[in-house]
C-alpha positions as CSV (number, residue, x, y, z in Angstrom):
1,M,-9.2,-28.9,-8.7
2,A,-7.2,-26.0,-10.3
3,L,-3.5,-26.0,-10.6
4,P,-2.1,-24.6,-7.3
5,R,-1.1,-21.0,-7.7
6,S,2.4,-21.7,-6.2
7,S,3.2,-23.9,-9.3
8,R,1.9,-21.4,-11.9
9,P,4.2,-18.8,-13.4
10,F,3.4,-15.1,-13.1
11,D,1.3,-14.0,-16.0
12,P,0.2,-10.3,-16.0
13,S,-2.7,-11.1,-18.3
14,R,-3.9,-14.3,-16.6
15,R,-7.5,-14.5,-15.6
16,R,-8.5,-17.8,-14.0
17,L,-11.7,-19.2,-15.5
18,A,-12.5,-22.8,-16.2
19,A,-12.6,-24.0,-19.8
20,G,-15.9,-23.0,-21.4
21,G,-16.3,-20.4,-18.7
22,L,-17.4,-16.8,-18.8
23,A,-17.5,-14.7,-22.0
24,A,-16.2,-11.5,-20.5
25,A,-16.6,-9.6,-23.8
26,A,-20.4,-9.6,-23.1
27,W,-19.6,-6.8,-20.6
28,S,-18.3,-4.1,-22.9
29,W,-16.7,-1.8,-20.4
30,L,-15.1,-4.7,-18.5
31,A,-13.7,-6.1,-21.8
32,A,-11.7,-2.9,-22.5
33,P,-7.9,-3.5,-22.7
34,G,-6.5,-4.9,-19.5
35,L,-9.6,-5.6,-17.4
36,A,-10.8,-8.8,-19.1
37,G,-7.4,-10.3,-19.5
38,A,-5.9,-8.4,-22.4
39,Q,-2.5,-6.7,-22.0
40,P,-2.7,-3.1,-21.0
41,A,-2.5,-0.8,-24.0
42,A,1.0,0.2,-25.0
43,P,1.9,3.7,-26.3
44,A,2.6,4.3,-29.9
45,G,5.8,2.6,-31.0
46,G,5.3,-0.3,-28.7
47,N,6.5,-1.2,-25.2
48,R,10.3,-0.7,-25.7
49,K,12.7,-1.6,-22.9
50,G,12.9,1.3,-20.5
51,S,9.5,2.7,-21.4
52,C,6.3,2.0,-19.5
53,P,2.9,1.3,-21.1
54,A,0.0,3.5,-20.9
55,V,-2.5,1.8,-18.7
56,T,-6.2,1.4,-19.4
57,W,-8.1,0.1,-16.3
58,P,-11.8,0.8,-16.8
59,L,-12.8,-0.1,-13.3
60,W,-10.3,2.3,-11.8
61,Q,-11.3,5.0,-14.3
62,A,-15.0,4.5,-13.5
63,F,-14.2,4.7,-9.7
64,A,-12.1,7.8,-10.1
65,S,-14.6,9.6,-12.3
66,H,-17.3,9.2,-9.7
67,Y,-15.6,9.0,-6.3
68,L,-12.4,11.0,-6.8
69,Q,-12.7,14.8,-6.7
70,A,-10.2,17.0,-8.6
71,D,-8.6,18.0,-5.3
72,G,-7.8,14.4,-4.4
73,R,-10.6,13.8,-2.0
74,I,-12.3,10.4,-2.3
75,V,-16.0,10.8,-1.4
76,D,-18.3,8.0,0.0
77,Y,-21.7,9.2,-1.1
78,S,-23.5,6.3,0.7
79,V,-23.4,8.1,4.1
80,P,-25.2,11.4,5.1
81,Q,-21.9,13.1,5.9
82,M,-20.6,12.4,2.4
83,H,-17.4,11.6,4.2
84,S,-13.9,10.7,3.2
85,T,-12.0,8.2,5.3
86,S,-8.3,7.6,5.7
87,E,-9.0,4.1,4.6
88,G,-10.5,5.2,1.3
89,Q,-7.7,7.7,0.7
90,S,-5.0,5.1,1.2
91,Y,-6.8,2.5,-0.9
92,G,-7.1,5.1,-3.7
93,M,-3.3,5.7,-3.6
94,F,-2.7,2.0,-4.0
95,F,-5.1,1.7,-6.9
96,A,-3.5,4.8,-8.6
97,L,-0.1,3.0,-8.3
98,V,-1.5,-0.1,-9.9
99,A,-3.0,2.1,-12.6
100,N,0.3,4.0,-13.2
101,D,-1.5,7.2,-12.4
102,P,1.1,9.3,-10.5
103,A,-1.0,12.5,-10.8
104,A,-4.0,11.0,-9.0
105,F,-1.6,9.4,-6.5
106,E,-0.1,12.8,-5.6
107,R,-3.4,14.6,-5.4
108,I,-4.9,11.9,-3.1
109,W,-1.9,12.0,-0.8
110,R,-1.5,15.8,-0.6
111,W,-5.3,16.2,0.2
112,S,-4.9,13.5,2.9
113,V,-1.9,15.2,4.5
114,L,-3.4,18.6,4.5
115,N,-6.9,17.7,5.6
116,L,-6.5,14.5,7.7
117,A,-3.1,15.2,9.3
118,G,-3.3,19.0,9.5
119,G,-0.4,19.3,7.1
120,N,2.1,17.8,9.5
121,L,2.7,14.0,9.5
122,S,5.4,14.2,12.2
123,A,2.9,15.8,14.6
124,R,-0.1,13.5,14.2
125,L,-1.5,10.5,12.4
126,P,-4.2,11.2,9.8
127,A,-7.7,11.4,11.2
128,W,-9.9,8.6,10.0
129,Q,-13.0,10.5,9.1
130,W,-13.6,13.9,7.4
131,G,-16.9,15.2,6.1
132,R,-19.9,17.4,6.5
133,R,-20.6,18.3,10.2
134,E,-24.0,18.8,11.7
135,D,-23.6,22.6,11.4
136,G,-23.1,22.2,7.6
137,N,-19.4,23.0,7.7
138,W,-16.8,20.5,6.4
139,G,-13.8,19.1,8.3
140,V,-12.5,16.4,10.6
141,L,-15.4,14.4,12.1
142,D,-13.3,12.1,14.3
143,P,-9.7,12.8,15.0
144,N,-8.8,9.3,16.0
145,A,-6.6,7.4,13.4
146,A,-7.2,4.1,11.8
147,S,-4.1,1.9,11.7
148,D,-5.1,-0.1,8.6
149,A,-5.2,3.2,6.6
150,D,-1.9,4.4,8.1
151,L,-0.2,1.2,7.0
152,W,-1.8,1.4,3.5
153,F,-0.6,5.0,3.2
154,A,2.9,3.9,4.2
155,Y,2.9,0.9,1.9
156,A,1.7,2.9,-1.1
157,L,4.3,5.6,-0.5
158,L,7.2,3.1,-0.2
159,E,6.3,1.3,-3.4
160,A,5.6,4.5,-5.3
161,A,9.0,5.7,-4.2
162,R,10.6,2.5,-5.5
163,I,8.7,2.1,-8.7
164,W,8.3,5.8,-9.7
165,K,11.7,6.7,-8.3
166,K,10.4,9.5,-6.0
167,P,12.5,9.4,-2.8
168,Q,10.3,12.0,-1.1
169,Y,7.6,9.4,-0.8
170,R,10.0,7.1,1.1
171,D,10.9,9.8,3.5
172,E,7.2,10.4,4.2
173,A,6.5,6.7,4.6
174,R,9.3,6.4,7.2
175,V,7.9,9.3,9.2
176,L,4.5,7.7,9.1
177,L,5.7,4.3,10.1
178,A,7.6,5.8,13.1
179,R,4.4,7.5,14.2
180,V,2.5,4.2,13.8
181,Q,5.0,2.4,15.9
182,R,4.9,5.0,18.6
183,D,1.1,5.4,18.7
184,E,-0.5,2.2,17.5
185,V,1.8,-0.7,18.4
186,V,1.7,-2.4,21.8
187,N,3.4,-5.4,23.4
188,L,0.7,-7.6,24.8
189,P,1.5,-10.2,27.4
190,G,1.4,-13.7,26.1
191,L,1.2,-12.5,22.5
192,G,3.9,-9.9,21.8
193,Q,4.0,-7.1,19.4
194,M,0.6,-6.2,17.9
195,L,-1.0,-3.5,15.9
196,L,-4.0,-1.7,17.6
197,P,-6.8,-0.5,15.3
198,G,-6.0,3.1,16.4
199,P,-4.3,5.2,19.0
200,Q,-7.3,5.7,21.3
201,G,-10.2,3.6,22.5
202,F,-8.9,0.0,22.1
203,N,-7.7,-0.6,25.7
204,L,-10.9,-1.7,27.4
205,P,-11.8,-2.2,31.0
206,G,-10.7,-5.5,32.7
207,G,-7.5,-5.9,30.8
208,V,-9.1,-6.5,27.4
209,W,-7.6,-5.1,24.2
210,R,-9.7,-4.8,21.1
211,L,-8.1,-6.0,17.8
212,N,-9.1,-6.2,14.2
213,A,-7.7,-9.0,12.0
214,S,-8.6,-7.3,8.8
215,Y,-6.1,-4.6,9.7
216,L,-3.2,-7.1,9.5
217,M,-2.0,-7.5,5.9
218,V,1.0,-9.8,5.8
219,P,2.6,-8.5,2.5
220,Q,2.6,-5.0,4.0
221,L,4.2,-6.2,7.2
222,R,6.9,-8.0,5.1
223,R,7.6,-4.9,3.2
224,F,7.9,-2.8,6.4
225,A,10.2,-5.4,7.9
226,T,12.6,-5.0,4.9
227,E,12.4,-1.3,5.2
228,D,12.8,-1.2,9.0
229,P,14.4,-4.5,10.2
230,S,14.6,-3.3,13.8
231,G,10.9,-2.5,13.9
232,P,8.0,-4.6,15.2
233,W,6.7,-5.6,11.7
234,A,8.1,-9.2,11.4
235,A,6.8,-10.0,14.9
236,I,3.3,-8.5,14.1
237,A,3.2,-10.6,10.9
238,R,3.9,-13.8,12.9
239,N,1.3,-12.8,15.5
240,S,-1.2,-12.1,12.8
241,L,-1.6,-15.8,12.3
242,R,-2.3,-16.3,16.0
243,V,-5.1,-13.8,15.7
244,L,-6.7,-15.8,12.9
245,A,-6.0,-19.3,14.3
246,E,-6.5,-18.7,18.0
247,S,-9.4,-16.3,18.2
248,P,-12.9,-17.8,18.7
249,G,-14.3,-19.0,15.4
250,K,-15.1,-22.1,13.5
251,G,-12.9,-21.4,10.5
252,Y,-14.1,-17.7,10.4
253,V,-12.8,-14.5,11.8
254,A,-14.9,-11.9,13.6
255,D,-14.9,-8.2,12.7
256,W,-13.6,-7.4,16.1
257,I,-11.6,-9.6,18.5
258,G,-10.9,-9.3,22.2
259,Y,-7.5,-10.2,23.8
260,Q,-7.8,-10.8,27.6
261,V,-4.5,-10.1,29.4
262,S,-4.0,-12.2,32.5
263,G,-1.1,-11.1,34.7
264,S,2.2,-9.9,33.3
265,S,3.0,-12.7,30.9
266,G,-0.3,-14.4,29.8
267,G,-3.4,-13.7,27.8
268,R,-6.0,-15.3,25.5
269,F,-8.3,-14.4,22.7
270,I,-11.9,-14.0,23.5
271,V,-15.1,-12.8,21.9
272,D,-15.1,-9.0,22.0
273,P,-17.2,-8.0,24.9
274,G,-18.7,-5.0,23.1
275,K,-18.8,-6.0,19.5
276,G,-19.7,-9.6,19.8
277,S,-18.9,-12.6,17.6
278,V,-20.1,-11.4,14.2
279,G,-17.9,-11.5,11.1
280,S,-19.1,-9.3,8.2
281,Y,-18.0,-6.1,6.5
282,D,-14.7,-5.7,8.3
283,A,-13.7,-9.4,8.4
284,I,-14.4,-10.1,4.8
285,R,-11.1,-8.4,4.0
286,S,-9.1,-11.0,5.9
287,Y,-10.0,-13.6,3.2
288,L,-8.8,-11.2,0.6
289,W,-5.5,-10.6,2.3
290,A,-4.9,-14.3,2.8
291,G,-5.6,-14.9,-0.9
292,V,-3.3,-12.3,-2.3
293,T,-0.4,-13.1,-0.1
294,S,2.5,-14.7,-1.9
295,A,2.3,-18.5,-1.9
296,A,6.0,-18.5,-0.9
297,D,5.2,-16.7,2.3
298,P,5.6,-19.0,5.4
299,L,2.2,-17.9,6.7
300,F,0.3,-18.4,3.4
301,A,-1.0,-22.0,3.9
302,D,-1.7,-21.7,7.6
303,S,-3.7,-18.4,7.1
304,L,-5.9,-20.1,4.5
305,K,-6.4,-23.1,6.8
306,A,-7.5,-20.8,9.7
307,L,-10.1,-19.3,7.4
308,D,-11.6,-22.5,5.9
309,G,-15.0,-21.8,7.3
310,M,-15.8,-19.4,4.4
311,R,-15.1,-22.1,1.8
312,A,-17.3,-24.5,3.6
313,A,-20.1,-21.9,3.8
314,L,-19.9,-21.4,0.1
315,V,-20.2,-25.1,-0.6
316,T,-23.4,-25.4,1.6
317,S,-25.0,-22.2,0.3
318,G,-24.7,-23.0,-3.4
319,G,-21.9,-20.5,-3.8
320,L,-23.4,-17.3,-2.3
321,P,-21.3,-15.7,0.5
322,P,-23.0,-14.9,3.7
323,E,-23.4,-11.3,4.8
324,K,-22.9,-12.2,8.4
325,V,-21.6,-15.2,10.4
326,D,-21.6,-15.9,14.1
327,V,-18.0,-17.1,14.3
328,T,-18.6,-19.1,17.5
329,T,-21.5,-21.2,16.1
330,G,-20.9,-21.0,12.3
331,Q,-24.5,-19.8,11.8
332,T,-24.7,-17.6,8.7
333,T,-27.3,-15.0,7.8
334,G,-28.1,-13.0,4.7
335,T,-26.3,-12.8,1.4
336,G,-23.2,-10.7,1.1
337,P,-23.2,-7.9,-1.6
338,L,-21.2,-7.7,-4.8
339,G,-17.9,-6.8,-3.0
340,F,-18.0,-10.0,-0.9
341,S,-18.1,-12.2,-4.0
342,A,-15.3,-10.1,-5.5
343,V,-12.9,-10.4,-2.6
344,L,-13.4,-14.1,-2.3
345,L,-11.9,-14.6,-5.8
346,P,-8.2,-14.5,-4.7
347,Y,-9.1,-16.6,-1.7
348,L,-10.8,-19.3,-3.8
349,D,-8.0,-19.2,-6.4
350,A,-5.5,-19.8,-3.6
351,L,-7.5,-22.8,-2.5
352,G,-7.8,-24.1,-6.0
353,E,-11.6,-24.0,-5.9
354,S,-12.4,-23.5,-9.6
355,A,-16.1,-24.1,-9.4
356,L,-16.7,-21.7,-6.5
357,Y,-14.3,-19.2,-8.1
358,N,-16.3,-19.2,-11.3
359,T,-19.6,-18.9,-9.4
360,Q,-18.3,-15.7,-7.7
361,M,-16.9,-14.3,-11.0
362,R,-20.3,-14.8,-12.7
363,R,-22.0,-13.0,-9.9
364,V,-19.5,-10.1,-9.9
365,L,-19.8,-9.6,-13.6
366,S,-23.6,-9.8,-13.5
367,M,-23.8,-7.1,-10.8
368,L,-21.3,-4.7,-12.4
369,P,-22.8,-2.3,-14.9
370,A,-22.6,-3.6,-18.5
371,A,-21.4,-0.3,-20.0
372,N,-21.4,3.5,-19.5
373,V,-21.0,3.7,-15.8
374,T,-23.0,6.6,-14.4
375,A,-23.9,7.9,-10.9
376,A,-27.2,5.9,-11.2
377,N,-25.7,2.5,-11.9
378,I,-22.2,2.5,-10.3
379,P,-21.9,0.2,-7.3
380,V,-21.7,1.7,-3.9
381,Y,-18.3,2.9,-2.7
382,Y,-17.3,-0.2,-0.6
383,D,-18.3,-2.7,-3.3
384,M,-16.2,-0.7,-5.8
385,V,-13.2,-0.7,-3.5
386,L,-13.4,-4.4,-2.9
387,S,-13.9,-5.1,-6.6
388,L,-10.8,-3.0,-7.5
389,F,-8.7,-5.0,-5.1
390,A,-10.1,-8.3,-6.4
391,L,-10.4,-7.8,-10.1
392,G,-7.1,-6.0,-10.2
393,W,-5.5,-9.1,-8.8
394,T,-7.5,-11.7,-10.9
395,D,-6.5,-9.7,-14.0
396,G,-2.8,-9.9,-13.0
397,R,-2.4,-6.2,-12.7
398,Y,-0.5,-6.7,-9.4
399,R,1.1,-9.5,-7.4
400,F,2.7,-9.3,-3.9
401,L,6.1,-10.9,-3.7
402,Q,7.5,-12.9,-0.8
403,D,9.3,-9.8,0.6
404,G,6.1,-7.7,0.3
405,R,7.0,-5.7,-2.7
406,V,4.3,-5.3,-5.3
407,R,4.9,-6.5,-8.9
408,L,2.9,-4.5,-11.4
409,S,2.1,-5.7,-14.8
410,W,2.7,-2.3,-16.4
411,A,6.1,-2.1,-14.9
412,V,7.4,-5.5,-16.1
413,G,10.2,-4.7,-18.6
414,C,10.2,-1.0,-18.0
């Protein structure tokens, strides 16, 4: 078993591989400075105290060259609408922060405010989907918001304000958080404060509320609780463990979860009556969030325990993650794509599962293009996004601290 992460010091260049493991240099574009465990390249004259290193992150640069337009729109080419989502925009801002790319961060954010929020964050939350309409015109396809994106926007803004010393971003984050609290947070009987997936459509007939565990990211909630101590964020963080531990599932979590209210003070988690008991493309992120949470967080160990089914599935499948699982029976089907193996790396690291970790890493590196990323060989949008989160973490480019702040390797010593 690997040394538990909680007892290992922070090492920005650390990449966990067993002795005699992978020769990352075989993948030339991955072995560029920073991605395969080297220190990010420093500017001429070295990394003097008070100066920040230039960052080379080939995976981000490949993603940005293909999916990020000059105006700040991140395009998912895998769907007919060639759409942009609030999720994708908010993820892009976090990656730009990790890459020390303030120009890209600003472009992504301003495009999002203008096109998804109509230029006015105080009036509305960002629409979750923008793209090509059936009449050939471009614009908002669905005005409903997605709360996971709203929180990623706010988190990226707060941390960019702190790290880059741009107070305007903090002001915008606070406006956005106030709107989230007003439109996307409810007090559920028997559970307490909880984040809904969006403002509309999640209060179902019969007193059932539809929840999404992958929208609940504990480090974010810790950061918001520090920023807004009187807000609902600490309570939502506590209740996020109940979503994982008490919803139907044999060590797995479903993409969508029902919460059945009974009377004015009670309720229970149920299989979502419309979405069923499948765990797949949404739920896979829950294992990632559990893995990247600080080991010092009070919810760290219990969150991993609630998600132990995935570890067991990898053991019985020879290391390949399932594409889908029926969380009520534990029956798995299919093999998950590249991104599934990628996001399980922090999860397996947290569990100390070195052999399974290395199996996933071999698969990830074998499925990423060896060099010269082009439109023909770049992985699809979602696989790239999940890989950015996972490989950015395994390479030590970022760590979440106990209070939810992000520690960035390029900013250490600046």
